[in-house]
N, C-alpha and C positions, 0 to 999 in steps of 0.2 A: 407293472407299478411303477409309478416315476416317483423323484423326488428332486426338487430345484438344489444342486450344489453349485456356488460359485457362478451364477446364472445358466448354469446348465441344467435340461431338462435329463436327469440321468435316469435311465431306465434299468430296473434289477427285478429279480424275482428271489421270494424267499419260498423255503421248503422246509416242512418238519416243525415240533416245537420242542426240540430239546434242550436241555439246561444250558449245555455248553454250545456255543456257535462257531462255525466254520464260515471261512470266507474265502470262496474261490476266484482267484485273479488270473483271469484268462489270457492266453497269449495274443499277440497282435493279428488283427484281423477276426479272431475267434470269437463266438458268443456261447451262449448257454448251450446250444447243440450239442456240442463233441463231447460235454461233460454230462449228458442225461444219465449214463448208466452209472456212471460215480454217483451223482447225486442221490438217483433211487435207492442206493444202498445206506448212503450217509444220512441220510433224511428220517431213518429210520430211528437214531439216536441224538441226532443231531438237530439244530437248527440251522439250515445252509442258506448262504446268502451268495447270487453270482449276478455282477454287473455287468453293461453293454457299454464298453467305452465309447467316448465321443467319436463317429464317425463308424460305428460299428453297430449291429444289431439295430435297436430300436431307437438309440441315441444320437440326434443329430450331431455335425460337428458344427463349432462357432464359427462366426467371420473373422478368427483371429489365429495366429500359430500358438502351438502350446509345447510346453517345454517338458521334460520328465519331472521337474516338481509340480508343474501343473498338475499333472495325472496324478500324484502322489498326494497334493493337498485336498484335491478333489475325491481321492477316497478317506481322506481323514474328515471332512465335512460330513462325508456320507456315514460314516461312522459316528460321530458325535451326534448326528442329526438323528440316527437310529439307535442311539444309545449303546452302541455296541463297542464292549470293554474287554479288553485282553482276550483275543478271539484266537481261533487256530485259522491259519492260512495256510491252502493249498495255492501255489502261484507257477504258473506254468509260461516258459519265454520269457516275452515283455513283460506278463504280471510278475516276474521274479525282479524286475528290476524296480518295481513299484513296492515289491515287500521287502528289499534290500533298504530303498530309503527310509519305507517305515519304520524299522526295526534297528537302524542305526542314525542315521541325519535326524530324521526325527523322533526318536525314542522312542515311539508308538509301543507300549508293553502288547508282546505276543507269546500266549501261551505256547503254543508250540509252530513250527515253520516246516512245511515241507517245500522244497523245489524240485521243480520236474524241468530239466534240460533248459536252465535258466539262462538269459543274456544278462548282460552286464558288463561282459568282460570285451573290451575294445581290442579286435585284431590288429598286431600289428601290422603296419605299411611294408608291404615285402617290394622289391625292387621291381618285379613284374608289375605289382598293382600302382605303383608310382609312375611307374613308366605308361601305364593304361590310362591313367586318370590326366597325365600330362598331356597324352596323344588327342583324347577325347576334345579336352580343352581348346587346343591348337584346331582341332578340326573345326570345330565350333565357331571359333574365330573365323578362319578362313572360308566359312560358310556366308558370312557378313558380304563377302563382296563379290556373291553372285547374283544374277537379277533375282528380283523378288520372286518367279516363277519356278524358280529352282530352290533357291533360298529354304524356303518352309520344307520343301521335299527333302533336301536334304538332311536339313538340321531334325526331324521327324526321325530319317532313317539313322541317323548318328545315336539319337537318344536312345531308339529302340535296339539298338546294336550293342550300345556300351553298357545301359542301364539294367539293375536287376528286376526279374519279372515281377517280386514284391513293389517295386519303387513304380515302376510302370502299371501297376493294375491299382494306385492311388488316385483320388482326383488331385487336380494342381493344386487346390488350397492347405493340402495335407500332404505335401511333398517336403515343406520346409521343418515342419513337425517331426516327419519321418527324420529327417537329418540331424535335427536339435537331437532326438533320441538314440540313433548308434553313434553319435559322436562322444556322448556321455561315458566316459568310463568310469563305472563303480568300484574298481577293484579296493581304493583305499579304504573304502566304508564296509568292505567286509570281514574285517577283522573287529569293527565294533557291535557287531551282532552277537547278542547274548541270548537269544530265545535256542531252547533246544531245535536242532535244526537236521531234517531227513533231507537229503539230496539223491535223487533218482535220475539217472541218465542212461539213454541209448548210446551204445559202445558205436556204433555208425553213425551217428548224428554229425551232419555235416553244417547244417544252420550256427550251433553253439555246439563247437568239437568237445570230446571228453577230457580233453587238456583244461578247458574253462572250468569242468565239473571237479576234475582234480583239484585245481587251484581253490577253488572256493572250500573243498573240505580241507585244505592246507589252513586256510586264513580262517574259517569260521570256528571258534574253539570248540563249541558242543555239537558238534555234526557228526553223521554217519553218511558214507557213501553207498549206492549200491548201485550195480552196473548192469544191464540189461544185453545182454550177448545178442547181437544181429539186429538191435532195434535201431530205430532212425530218433530224429527229433520229436516225434509223436510214439514214445515209447507207453506214453498212459492209452493209448488207444491199440496199442499193440500186444498189451499183457495187462487188458483193465482188471482183470478178476483177482490175477496176481498182485496187482499193485493196489487194488483196494484192499485185500489182505496187508497188507504190507502197513499201508498208511494206519488202518484200523488199530492194529498192533501198536505202532508209534504213537497215536494219538492216547489209547489205553494204560501204556505205560509212563 
């Protein structure tokens, strides 16, 4: 199914017909496919919605850059057009960024919020990272003085050497959007979240480290943190049925 939101044909799926609504906000690059097992159980008692963000799944990326607020306003319009009021939200990674803004900056009523290995806290720039960034920019600048036949190959080599695999995998028109997102620190919004919040985190998450989950738990007043030993950024895939039981208990209570 598709719906036009902010002039973007947003693809989504709806499962179940329960009275209470759950909206799943997946991570960056994820689609409904990684949530099938969770959805198949949740749809028994709930109406479940899951969307494809612009550039992923069935939703095309527009011909302009997006910001974190653009993504959030897109979801708000999706809620308005489908008359989704006071939903439960389950958000993983990038989806957590949207959920944080929905429930703080935009004050959208949320019945219960589940954050799974959520992004949103900008990591501090270490001296090593600062040096690496400075080195990359310097080498890219010096590459301009090489002959054209060498310059392109050198710049490509430097890009592949210094940039992350997530960044490299993106189409060129999405890279500015990616930078907009990761540079937006949401730490100050956390204390404005009033929804009951369950925070689930993989102990060995290296994409959004456990210290981020602990900080979110500290700053979100009505929150509980559950840590999954030996799990990574995708703890909901590594402990699917345990996490489903925990989420159902949280929503029921």
